[in-house]
N, C-alpha and C positions, 0 to 999 in steps of 0.2 A: 280408624277413617275418619277425617273431617268433616264435619257439617256441609260446604259445599261438595266435597265429591257423592255424601250420599244422597245429596237435593240431587244431585246430576243424574247420578245411576236411577235414579224413581223414574225422572225423568224419559231419559235413553230404554230400563223397560217394558215404559209405557210407550215410545213413540216403539219401541220391537213388538207387544203385541196388538196395536194400532194398524201395522202395518201386518201384522194375519189376518186380520179383518179386512183387509179395505179391496173393497168390488176391484176388481185387474181392471176392468172390462170398462169401469169408468174415469173417460180416460178426465172430464175436469175434477173429480176425485182423485186421481192422479196426481195432477196439480196440481191441487190443494197440499197437499198430506206434500209433495216434493218441496214445498215450498216451507212447511213446517221443517221436514229436518234438516232444512238447508239454516234458518231459524236456530234451532238445533245446535250444529254444529261451530257455523259463527258463536254463539253460546260458550260455547264447548274453549273453543279456540282464542275467544277476552279471557279467559275466566285461566286457563294456561297461561300467556304472557307475563298473569299479574304475578308482579316480584314474589311474593309474601306466599307465592301459589309454587314457587321451581320443584319443591321440597314434592310433591306430588306428580309429580312429571307422570310417570311411570301409569298412573291411573288414570288421566288426562287420556295418555294415548290409549286405553283398553277402550277408557268409552268414544271414543272423535273413533277406533278402525271397529267400532260396534254400526254406529249411526253412518260412517262410509259403506257399509259393507250394505246396505239399506238400500239409501242414496245410489251405488251401483246397482242394483237390483231393478232400482228405476226407473236407472237407465238402460238396460236394455228389453225394456216394454217397449219405448221409444223409437229402438231402430226397428 
């Protein structure tokens, strides 16, 4: 596994852990957390789009999927 994937995997795992600990009743905390999720998603996409990371496409797709699942759960809270 490449160093960038290792690093980003740790970031996604930390995000998942923080999501589990998030107080869903605190709308300010949820909004703040959502911005962190979006930042990580953007970072994943930026790194995925680099030519030198082309061979890591499946790894990036897996991490992006995990982040999108969390983002989807946050969006459900707003409905």
